[in-house]
C-alpha positions in Angstrom: -28.2 -24.0 5.6 -26.3 -21.7 3.4 -23.8 -22.7 0.9 -20.8 -19.9 0.8 -19.5 -20.0 -3.0 -18.5 -17.2 -4.7 -17.9 -18.7 -7.9 -20.7 -17.8 -9.7 -19.1 -14.5 -10.3 -16.8 -16.2 -13.0 -20.2 -16.8 -14.9 -21.6 -14.2 -17.4 -22.1 -11.0 -15.2 -25.1 -8.5 -16.4 -23.8 -5.8 -18.7 -24.7 -2.9 -16.2 -22.3 -4.4 -13.6 -19.5 -4.6 -16.2 -20.1 -1.3 -17.3 -19.7 0.2 -13.5 -16.4 -2.0 -12.9 -15.3 -0.6 -16.1 -16.0 3.2 -15.2 -14.7 2.7 -11.6 -11.4 1.1 -12.8 -11.0 4.0 -14.8 -11.6 6.6 -12.2 -9.3 4.7 -10.1 -6.6 5.3 -12.5 -7.2 8.9 -12.8 -7.1 9.3 -8.9 -3.8 7.7 -8.9 -2.3 10.3 -11.3 -3.9 13.1 -9.6 -2.3 11.9 -6.3 1.3 12.1 -7.9 0.3 15.9 -8.5 -1.8 17.0 -5.5 -0.5 15.5 -2.6 -1.6 18.5 -0.2 -5.1 18.5 -1.6 -5.5 14.6 -0.8 -4.4 15.4 2.7 -6.9 18.0 3.4 -9.5 15.6 1.8 -8.0 12.7 4.1 -8.6 14.5 7.2 -12.3 15.4 6.0 -13.0 11.7 5.3 -12.0 10.4 8.7 -14.9 12.7 10.0 -17.2 12.1 7.9 -16.6 8.2 8.1 -16.9 8.1 12.0 -20.2 10.4 11.8 -21.8 8.6 9.0 -21.4 4.8 10.1 -22.5 5.8 13.6 -25.5 7.7 12.6 -26.9 4.9 10.6 -27.3 3.1 13.8 -28.7 6.0 15.7 -25.7 6.8 17.3 -24.9 10.5 17.3 -23.5 13.8 19.1 -22.8 17.2 17.9 -20.5 18.0 14.8 -18.2 19.6 17.3 -17.8 16.7 19.6 -17.1 14.4 16.4 -14.2 16.7 15.5 -13.0 16.6 19.1 -13.1 12.8 19.3 -11.4 12.3 16.0 -8.9 14.7 17.0 -8.4 12.7 20.2 -10.6 13.9 22.9 -11.8 11.8 25.4 -15.4 10.1 25.3 -18.0 11.3 27.8 -21.3 9.7 27.1 -22.2 6.0 26.0 -22.6 7.0 22.2 -19.3 9.0 22.3 -17.5 6.0 23.5 -18.8 3.8 20.7 -17.8 6.6 18.4 -14.6 7.0 19.4 -14.3 3.2 19.2 -15.4 3.3 15.6 -12.6 5.9 15.0 -9.7 3.8 16.3 -10.9 0.9 14.3 -11.0 3.0 11.2 -7.6 4.2 12.0 -6.0 1.2 12.7 -7.2 0.1 9.0 -6.0 3.1 7.5 -2.2 2.8 9.0 -2.1 -0.8 8.9 -3.7 -2.2 6.0 -0.8 -3.4 4.2 -0.1 -5.8 7.2 -3.8 -6.9 7.5 -6.1 -9.7 6.2 -9.6 -10.6 6.8 -9.8 -13.3 9.2 -11.8 -14.2 12.3 -9.1 -12.3 14.5 -9.6 -9.1 12.9 -13.2 -9.1 12.6 -13.4 -9.9 16.5 -10.9 -7.2 17.1 -12.9 -4.7 15.1 -16.0 -5.5 17.4 -13.9 -5.3 20.5 -12.9 -2.0 19.6 -16.2 -0.6 19.0 -18.0 -1.7 21.9 -15.0 -2.6 24.4 -15.7 0.8 26.4 -19.8 -0.1 26.5 -20.4 -3.6 26.6 -17.5 -5.6 27.6 -19.3 -8.9 28.1 -20.3 -9.0 24.5 -17.2 -7.1 22.9 -15.2 -9.3 20.5 -17.5 -12.1 21.2 -20.0 -13.8 18.7 -23.6 -14.0 19.9 -24.5 -16.5 22.7 -28.3 -15.8 21.8 -30.2 -16.0 18.8 -30.8 -12.5 17.3 -33.6 -11.3 14.6 -33.4 -8.6 12.2 -36.8 -6.7 12.9 -38.5 -4.2 10.7 -41.1 -1.6 12.3 -44.3 -0.2 10.9 -45.4 3.4 10.8 -47.9 2.4 13.6 -45.4 0.5 15.7 -46.0 -2.8 14.8 -43.1 -5.3 14.3 -42.2 -8.3 12.5 -39.2 -10.4 11.8 -37.7 -9.2 8.1 -34.9 -11.8 8.8 -33.8 -14.4 10.9 -30.1 -15.0 10.9 -27.7 -17.9 11.5 -28.3 -19.4 15.1 -26.0 -18.6 17.3 -24.7 -22.1 17.9 -23.9 -22.1 14.2 -22.4 -18.8 13.9 -18.4 -20.1 14.5 -19.0 -22.5 11.6 -20.3 -20.1 9.1 -18.1 -17.3 9.7 -15.3 -20.0 8.9 -17.1 -21.1 5.6 -17.6 -17.5 4.8 -14.1 -16.8 5.1 -12.9 -20.0 3.2 -15.1 -18.9 0.3 -13.6 -15.6 0.4 -10.1 -16.8 0.2 -10.7 -19.3 -2.3 -12.4 -16.6 -4.8 -9.8 -14.2 -4.2 -7.1 -16.8 -5.5 -9.2 -17.2 -8.6 -7.8 -15.2 -11.4 -11.4 -15.3 -13.2 -13.3 -13.6 -10.5 -12.9 -9.6 -10.3 -11.8 -8.8 -6.8 -14.3 -5.9 -6.6 -17.1 -8.2 -7.1 -16.1 -10.5 -4.2 -16.7 -7.7 -1.7 -20.5 -6.8 -1.9 -20.7 -11.1 -1.6 -18.8 -11.3 1.5 -20.6 -8.3 3.3 -23.9 -9.8 2.2 -23.2 -13.0 4.0 -21.6 -11.5 6.8 -24.9 -9.3 7.3 -27.1 -12.5 7.0 -24.8 -14.5 9.3 -25.4 -11.5 11.8 -22.8 -13.0 14.2 -23.2 -10.5 16.6 -25.7 -8.9 19.1 -24.9 -5.7 18.5 -22.3 -3.7 15.9 -23.0 -5.7 13.0 -23.6 -3.0 11.0 -20.4 -1.0 12.0 -18.3 -4.2 11.6 -19.7 -4.7 8.1 -18.4 -1.1 7.0 -15.1 -1.6 8.6 -14.6 -4.9 6.9 -15.7 -3.0 3.7 -12.8 -0.6 4.0 -10.5 -3.0 4.5 -11.7 -5.2 1.6 -11.4 -2.2 -0.8 -7.7 -1.6 0.4 -6.9 -5.1 0.1 -8.6 -5.0 -3.6 -6.3 -1.9 -4.3 -8.8 0.8 -3.8 -7.3 3.7 -1.4 -10.7 5.8 -2.2 -11.7 5.2 1.2 -8.9 7.0 2.5 -10.0 10.3 1.2 -13.7 10.0 0.9 -16.2 8.6 3.2 -17.9 5.2 2.0 -20.0 5.3 5.2 -21.0 9.1 4.7 -22.3 7.9 1.0 -24.1 4.5 2.5 -25.6 6.8 5.1 -26.6 9.3 2.6 -28.3 6.8 0.4 -29.2 4.3 3.2 -32.6 3.6 1.7 -31.4 2.4 -1.2 -28.7 0.4 0.3 -31.4 -1.4 2.8 -33.6 -2.0 -0.1 -30.7 -3.7 -1.9 -29.5 -5.7 1.3 -33.3 -6.7 1.9 -33.9 -8.0 -1.8 -30.4 -10.0 -2.0 -31.1 -11.6 1.4 -34.3 -13.1 0.4 -34.4 -17.2 0.4 -30.7 -16.7 1.6 -30.6 -19.7 3.9 -32.0 -21.9 0.9 -29.4 -20.8 -1.6 -31.7 -19.2 -3.9 -30.8 -15.8 -3.2 -29.8 -13.3 -6.0 -26.6 -11.3 -4.8 -26.9 -8.8 -7.9 -28.9 -6.0 -6.3 -26.2 -5.7 -3.4 -23.4 -5.8 -5.9 -24.9 -2.9 -8.0 -25.7 -0.8 -5.2 -22.2 -1.6 -3.7 -20.8 -0.3 -7.1 -22.9 2.7 -7.0 -22.3 3.7 -3.7 -18.2 3.2 -4.9 -19.0 5.7 -7.9 -20.3 8.0 -6.0 -17.0 8.2 -4.0 -14.9 8.9 -6.9 -17.7 11.4 -8.1 -17.5 13.2 -4.9 -13.7 12.9 -4.9 -13.8 14.8 -8.4 -16.2 17.5 -7.0 -14.1 17.8 -3.7 -10.9 18.2 -5.6 -12.4 21.0 -8.0 -13.6 22.9 -5.1 -10.4 22.8 -3.1 -8.3 23.6 -6.3 -10.1 26.5 -7.6 -10.5 28.5 -4.5 -8.3 31.5 -5.7 -8.4 30.8 -9.4 -10.2 33.8 -11.8 -13.6 33.1 -13.3 -12.4 31.5 -16.6 -9.7 30.0 -15.3 -12.2 28.3 -12.4 -14.3 26.9 -15.3 -11.7 25.6 -17.3 -10.0 23.9 -14.7 -13.7 22.3 -13.9 -13.6 20.8 -17.3 -10.0 19.9 -17.3 -9.8 18.1 -14.0 -13.1 16.3 -14.2 -13.1 12.5 -14.1 -16.7 12.0 -15.2 -18.4 13.8 -17.8 -20.1 16.9 -16.7 -23.0 19.1 -17.7 -23.2 22.8 -18.1 -25.8 23.0 -15.4 -23.5 20.9 -13.1 -21.0 23.4 -13.9 -22.9 26.3 -13.2 -24.0 24.6 -9.9 -20.3 24.7 -8.9 -19.8 28.5 -9.9 -22.9 30.3 -8.7 -21.0 33.2 -9.1 -20.2 33.0 -12.9 -22.6 33.7 -15.5 -24.0 31.5 -17.9 -22.6 33.5 -21.0 -19.1 33.0 -19.6 -19.4 29.5 -18.9 -20.7 29.2 -22.6 -17.9 31.2 -23.9 -15.3 29.0 -22.0 -16.7 25.9 -23.5 -16.6 27.4 -27.0 -13.3 28.0 -26.8 -12.0 24.7 -25.2 -14.0 22.8 -27.7 -12.5 24.7 -30.5 -9.0 24.1 -29.1 -9.9 20.6 -28.8 -9.2 20.6 -25.1 -12.4 19.1 -24.1 -15.1 16.7 -26.3 -18.9 16.7 -26.3 -21.0 14.1 -25.3 -25.0 14.1 -26.4 -26.6 17.1 -27.5 -28.7 20.1 -26.5 -30.2 19.5 -22.7 -28.4 16.3 -22.5 -25.0 17.6 -23.6 -22.0 16.7 -21.2 -18.1 17.5 -21.5 -14.9 16.3 -20.7 -11.2 16.6 -21.2 -10.5 15.3 -25.0 -7.4 12.8 -23.5 
């Protein structure tokens, strides 16, 4: 029987995890500064993120419709097909989190509510209820063969397992020695290993991740789609999940691979925010101004090649002239040399 205990997060954490959390904390601070100055830009990003989140989270499960219908459903159109009903349910649950996260917490009620919202229009018998029969996580071979990749918690033990997982979460978040950000992937991994529902576990796990990030002070999920990032890099996500769930029942699993994958996904969200913000804010700027704004606005070091990709209509010579001018004026600093060189604002 698995023991739910996140106190191991107080022990020495690998340097790559510490480094990632430090970078993410810095990016979060810069995001907060930008929000004070560019509210209209963030509002446009918010609208786009909802669409991408609804589309991405459902696409992972093979639940799809056209892009036009996704936009219509997010805007309030009535769903027509079975898939659209589940897509609409996810949209409603996500909007609930965005609008009311300040008054929400992670508990059994909210978990069952998310599940009921997702499946309420397509599977009323199962919606909002833990599984009554055992389920398995299957893996399929290219030849159509299948085998059991993971055996989740038995149906009769789900209630107790969920209670223990939640107690472990409450205990860990009250411990000042544990970084709140690191608790999130541990809870999500355990939730997925319990697999409390016959269907909808993945989508509920992503809604829980969004809410947990809000509760930890990260509202990046309002402006950039976390679900879209998971869908984009799902092979890495599922590989990390597979590795970290090995020997889970025997309490010998390693949470670290899943923690690292989670932090990498979160980092990519901030990276996408930087790129999206730059694209929107530079639409009407002149060539030199556009290059300068990219360099002053980026929240992560950027290479010359990456600048060129953002402004393909601007010549290499113009980009190099702007770089030279800004370096001499000490507006930016250079990190690395030659092909590996990257640039970011000096302060």
